Biotite code that builds the C-alpha atoms (Angstrom):
import biotite.structure as struc

atoms = struc.array([
    struc.Atom([21.554, 39.681, -1.571], chain_id="A", res_id=1, res_name="MET", atom_name="CA", element="C"),
    struc.Atom([18.294, 41.505, -1.405], chain_id="A", res_id=2, res_name="SER", atom_name="CA", element="C"),
    struc.Atom([15.629, 41.669, 1.269], chain_id="A", res_id=3, res_name="ASP", atom_name="CA", element="C"),
    struc.Atom([12.938, 40.259, -1.039], chain_id="A", res_id=4, res_name="GLU", atom_name="CA", element="C"),
    struc.Atom([11.276, 36.960, -0.255], chain_id="A", res_id=5, res_name="THR", atom_name="CA", element="C"),
    struc.Atom([12.302, 34.088, -2.534], chain_id="A", res_id=6, res_name="PRO", atom_name="CA", element="C"),
    struc.Atom([9.897, 33.099, -5.281], chain_id="A", res_id=7, res_name="ALA", atom_name="CA", element="C"),
    struc.Atom([7.745, 30.121, -4.385], chain_id="A", res_id=8, res_name="THR", atom_name="CA", element="C"),
    struc.Atom([7.711, 27.101, -6.629], chain_id="A", res_id=9, res_name="THR", atom_name="CA", element="C"),
    struc.Atom([4.268, 25.978, -7.726], chain_id="A", res_id=10, res_name="ARG", atom_name="CA", element="C"),
    struc.Atom([3.742, 22.234, -7.756], chain_id="A", res_id=11, res_name="HIS", atom_name="CA", element="C"),
    struc.Atom([0.024, 22.316, -8.557], chain_id="A", res_id=12, res_name="LEU", atom_name="CA", element="C"),
    struc.Atom([-1.585, 24.346, -11.289], chain_id="A", res_id=13, res_name="ARG", atom_name="CA", element="C"),
    struc.Atom([-5.294, 24.984, -11.891], chain_id="A", res_id=14, res_name="VAL", atom_name="CA", element="C"),
    struc.Atom([-5.999, 24.447, -15.575], chain_id="A", res_id=15, res_name="VAL", atom_name="CA", element="C"),
    struc.Atom([-9.714, 25.130, -15.718], chain_id="A", res_id=16, res_name="ARG", atom_name="CA", element="C"),
    struc.Atom([-12.162, 26.855, -13.414], chain_id="A", res_id=17, res_name="GLY", atom_name="CA", element="C"),
    struc.Atom([-11.698, 29.082, -10.398], chain_id="A", res_id=18, res_name="GLU", atom_name="CA", element="C"),
    struc.Atom([-11.498, 27.068, -7.165], chain_id="A", res_id=19, res_name="PRO", atom_name="CA", element="C"),
    struc.Atom([-11.982, 28.719, -3.810], chain_id="A", res_id=20, res_name="THR", atom_name="CA", element="C"),
    struc.Atom([-9.080, 28.885, -1.336], chain_id="A", res_id=21, res_name="PRO", atom_name="CA", element="C"),
    struc.Atom([-10.790, 26.170, 0.731], chain_id="A", res_id=22, res_name="GLU", atom_name="CA", element="C"),
    struc.Atom([-10.948, 23.837, -2.278], chain_id="A", res_id=23, res_name="GLU", atom_name="CA", element="C"),
    struc.Atom([-7.275, 24.452, -3.049], chain_id="A", res_id=24, res_name="LEU", atom_name="CA", element="C"),
    struc.Atom([-6.353, 23.746, 0.563], chain_id="A", res_id=25, res_name="ALA", atom_name="CA", element="C"),
    struc.Atom([-8.321, 20.469, 0.506], chain_id="A", res_id=26, res_name="ALA", atom_name="CA", element="C"),
    struc.Atom([-6.680, 19.414, -2.756], chain_id="A", res_id=27, res_name="LEU", atom_name="CA", element="C"),
    struc.Atom([-3.212, 20.237, -1.432], chain_id="A", res_id=28, res_name="THR", atom_name="CA", element="C"),
    struc.Atom([-3.855, 18.261, 1.765], chain_id="A", res_id=29, res_name="ALA", atom_name="CA", element="C"),
    struc.Atom([-5.055, 15.192, -0.151], chain_id="A", res_id=30, res_name="VAL", atom_name="CA", element="C"),
    struc.Atom([-2.151, 15.232, -2.614], chain_id="A", res_id=31, res_name="VAL", atom_name="CA", element="C"),
    struc.Atom([0.475, 15.739, 0.086], chain_id="A", res_id=32, res_name="SER", atom_name="CA", element="C"),
    struc.Atom([-1.011, 12.971, 2.262], chain_id="A", res_id=33, res_name="ALA", atom_name="CA", element="C"),
    struc.Atom([-1.112, 10.542, -0.660], chain_id="A", res_id=34, res_name="ALA", atom_name="CA", element="C"),
    struc.Atom([2.483, 11.257, -1.582], chain_id="A", res_id=35, res_name="GLY", atom_name="CA", element="C"),
    struc.Atom([3.971, 11.149, 1.897], chain_id="A", res_id=36, res_name="SER", atom_name="CA", element="C"),
    struc.Atom([2.720, 7.680, 2.886], chain_id="A", res_id=37, res_name="GLY", atom_name="CA", element="C"),
    struc.Atom([4.145, 5.749, -0.041], chain_id="A", res_id=38, res_name="SER", atom_name="CA", element="C"),
    struc.Atom([7.747, 6.926, 0.413], chain_id="A", res_id=39, res_name="ALA", atom_name="CA", element="C"),
    struc.Atom([8.033, 5.829, 4.063], chain_id="A", res_id=40, res_name="ASP", atom_name="CA", element="C"),
    struc.Atom([6.333, 2.447, 3.739], chain_id="A", res_id=41, res_name="ALA", atom_name="CA", element="C"),
    struc.Atom([8.586, -0.550, 3.168], chain_id="A", res_id=42, res_name="ALA", atom_name="CA", element="C"),
    struc.Atom([7.483, -2.980, 0.458], chain_id="A", res_id=43, res_name="PRO", atom_name="CA", element="C"),
    struc.Atom([5.991, -6.240, 1.668], chain_id="A", res_id=44, res_name="GLU", atom_name="CA", element="C"),
    struc.Atom([8.113, -9.336, 1.151], chain_id="A", res_id=45, res_name="PRO", atom_name="CA", element="C"),
    struc.Atom([6.746, -11.720, -1.467], chain_id="A", res_id=46, res_name="PRO", atom_name="CA", element="C"),
    struc.Atom([4.514, -14.461, -0.108], chain_id="A", res_id=47, res_name="ARG", atom_name="CA", element="C"),
    struc.Atom([5.373, -18.075, -0.744], chain_id="A", res_id=48, res_name="ARG", atom_name="CA", element="C"),
    struc.Atom([2.561, -20.098, -2.242], chain_id="A", res_id=49, res_name="GLY", atom_name="CA", element="C"),
    struc.Atom([1.455, -23.347, -0.664], chain_id="A", res_id=50, res_name="ARG", atom_name="CA", element="C"),
    struc.Atom([2.512, -25.256, -3.764], chain_id="A", res_id=51, res_name="TRP", atom_name="CA", element="C"),
    struc.Atom([6.206, -24.512, -3.124], chain_id="A", res_id=52, res_name="SER", atom_name="CA", element="C"),
    struc.Atom([5.976, -24.690, 0.674], chain_id="A", res_id=53, res_name="ASP", atom_name="CA", element="C"),
    struc.Atom([8.420, -27.328, 1.993], chain_id="A", res_id=54, res_name="PRO", atom_name="CA", element="C"),
    struc.Atom([6.163, -28.011, 4.995], chain_id="A", res_id=55, res_name="ALA", atom_name="CA", element="C"),
    struc.Atom([3.852, -29.920, 2.682], chain_id="A", res_id=56, res_name="GLY", atom_name="CA", element="C"),
    struc.Atom([6.430, -32.692, 2.291], chain_id="A", res_id=57, res_name="THR", atom_name="CA", element="C"),
    struc.Atom([6.354, -33.579, 6.002], chain_id="A", res_id=58, res_name="HIS", atom_name="CA", element="C"),
    struc.Atom([4.135, -36.418, 7.080], chain_id="A", res_id=59, res_name="ARG", atom_name="CA", element="C"),
    struc.Atom([1.222, -35.616, 9.311], chain_id="A", res_id=60, res_name="GLN", atom_name="CA", element="C"),
    struc.Atom([-0.741, -37.994, 11.510], chain_id="A", res_id=61, res_name="PRO", atom_name="CA", element="C"),
    struc.Atom([-3.943, -39.405, 10.065], chain_id="A", res_id=62, res_name="TRP", atom_name="CA", element="C"),
    struc.Atom([-7.067, -37.784, 11.366], chain_id="A", res_id=63, res_name="ARG", atom_name="CA", element="C"),
    struc.Atom([-9.854, -39.928, 12.740], chain_id="A", res_id=64, res_name="HIS", atom_name="CA", element="C"),
    struc.Atom([-13.529, -39.226, 12.625], chain_id="A", res_id=65, res_name="GLY", atom_name="CA", element="C"),
    struc.Atom([-15.753, -37.419, 10.154], chain_id="A", res_id=66, res_name="PRO", atom_name="CA", element="C"),
    struc.Atom([-13.820, -35.973, 7.217], chain_id="A", res_id=67, res_name="GLY", atom_name="CA", element="C"),
    struc.Atom([-10.697, -38.002, 8.022], chain_id="A", res_id=68, res_name="GLY", atom_name="CA", element="C"),
    struc.Atom([-10.627, -39.501, 4.539], chain_id="A", res_id=69, res_name="TRP", atom_name="CA", element="C"),
    struc.Atom([-10.140, -36.028, 3.100], chain_id="A", res_id=70, res_name="ARG", atom_name="CA", element="C"),
    struc.Atom([-7.101, -35.427, 5.258], chain_id="A", res_id=71, res_name="ALA", atom_name="CA", element="C"),
    struc.Atom([-5.552, -38.711, 4.137], chain_id="A", res_id=72, res_name="ALA", atom_name="CA", element="C"),
    struc.Atom([-5.280, -37.417, 0.572], chain_id="A", res_id=73, res_name="LEU", atom_name="CA", element="C"),
    struc.Atom([-3.501, -34.184, 1.453], chain_id="A", res_id=74, res_name="ARG", atom_name="CA", element="C"),
])
């Protein structure tokens, strides 16, 4: 073993131009924030559409008053 520091692995590489250290720090912060949020978040369960919803087969009371005829058809 030697007393030298281990070589750092570069994950980002500048292909064109000469960015300032502040620009590199901003880019690193944005990329690390974008990558860290997606790994911890659980995927949302799929939503059931109203067409296949079994609650639509249950009878509902008829509505009286204005617009009641629309509810009778649903």
